[in-house]
C-alpha positions, 0 to 999 in steps of 0.5 A: 512519270508519276510520283507516289511521294507527291500523291501519297507523301511517301514511297510504296513499301514493297516486299519481294518473293523470289529473285535471289542470288542466281536469279536473272529476273529478280534484279530486273524487278527490283531495279524496275521498282526503284527506277521512278522512286515510287517504291522502296524494297523493305522486305523479302523472301529470296529463296525457298530455303529459309536460311538462304532466304534470310542471308540473301535478303540481308545481302541485297540490303534488307534489314535482318528482321525483314529478310524472311524465311517464308512468305507466310512469315512475311505476310503475318509479320509485315501485317502487324507492323505500323510501317509494313509493306503495301505491295507484294512482287512475285518472281519465283518459279511458275508453280508457286505464283498461285500460292503466293498470290493467294496468300498476298490477296488474303492478307490484303496486299496489292500484287505484281506477279511475273508470268505465267499467272499459274500452272493451270487454268483452274488456278488462274480463274480462281485468282481472277475471282479472288482479285475481283472480290478483294478489289486489289490491284494485280499487275501481271508483268508482260513487260513488252507492253511497257515499251512506248512504241508497243503502246503506240501500236495499240493506240493506233489500232484502237483509233482505227489508224490502220482500219479493221485488222485483217491479219497478224503475224507474231514470233519469238525466237530464242537460242539459249544454251541451256535450251539446246542441250538434251541433259537440260542442265544449267551448270549447277544442276537441274534447271527448274524450267525443265521440271514438269511440276514447276513449269506447267503445261508447256515450257515454251508456251509458258515462258515465251509463247505467253509473251507473243500471245499477250502482245497480239491481244494487247496490240489488236485489242482482240482475243484469240477465238480458235487455233490449231497448233503444233507444240513439240520438242526438237532437241532429241531426248526431251519430252513433254511438257519441256516443249521447245517449239510451237507453231500455230494458226489462229483466228481473232475475234473478228475472224482475222487470220494469224500465225505464230511461231515461238522457239527456245531452241533456235541455235544462235538466235539472240531474242527475236520477239516480233509482231506485224499487224495488217489492216484495211488501210495499212500495217504496223511492224515492231521488233523488240531488238530495235524497240524504239521504232514502229514501222507503219506501212501505207498503201500508195503512200510513203511508209512512216517510222515512228520514233520513241520521243519523236513527233506524232506519238499518242498519249499512251506512248508519251506516258511510257517515255523517260528521256528525249529522242535519240537516247535508247530505252529498252527492257529494264525501262519497260519493266519500270513502266509497268511498276509505275502504272501499278503504283498509280493504280495502287495509290488511287485505290488507297486514296479512293480516287480514280487513276489516270486512264493511261495508268490502266494500260498495264496487264492484269489478272484477266490477261494472265487467265487468257494466257493460261487458256491459250496454253491449254488450248494449244496443247490440246490442239497439238494432242488432237490435231484439231482446231480448238476454241480458245475463248475465255469468255471474259 
């Protein structure tokens, strides 16, 4: 894997926003950043409560004078330090992604941001303009694109190995306990995911539909052109935008049909992210619960199964591998791949050099904007019962 120490002479200094004591995703981000030794976490704002933010920062090993009470304080203070941070990673609730991203961009920092990009399309488009104007690196952590076999599928479609894409199927089925209860509690009070102002236009689409949507775009290399959707709640007593189910038909740029189903209320379901792409010469199938295999169907020929670490993989897949065949890699490593890709792009920017083209396979700010357009279009379709154009035009 890429090393910032070899290229820059040191690790990138990372400041984190969000991901405190009760967070699931915070430790994932921090571990991913450290996995390849490209970053050191030097500053933090781990809570919207200033005192708790400082206490929790110290608890994870941040120096007391760099465990900040607010993002604004962190940006200003770190900017004045000779050893100040280089990069900001954002893993706070959805409604704060835009505000913190704007602050980081204005302060001149590169950004790694959890999805979704924002809670409105207008804010997402504004971030696209700001990132382009600032010339910074912006990584959106659609982490499933960090799996080697997802990158293999992307490269196979791009290289014409299955011919022109003719149809796509994607699904993401979860059954978390908190999503099955009508009172929408997480055991310690109101879960922020069910607060409309924090979650955005649709809970299920922003939380997991965004992953299914981006996976379709990433693997096929095409955008969704139009869709018709049913976005709803299946748990009695729950109302919009706390949707827990979405099903839709869509068409890709080349008019190939697709179908998508996502839910967080599939009682007993463990995870279930899944994609199938069929072309004129064969098909590809990837299941996140068995992520180290990619199934390749071929008409009138034996089917193939590509193994992570095995023969026949393309450079895009090889880059995302860490250990030899037979040893599984998964969710945490996929996150780390995105952090490693972003690190190479960030260091190249700092040094005024072009990064390895394979380092640019990570999702960016434009990908985040496409997802916000997808969410807005699906909600509109559900409300009107009509097909809706979901092209972003970029």
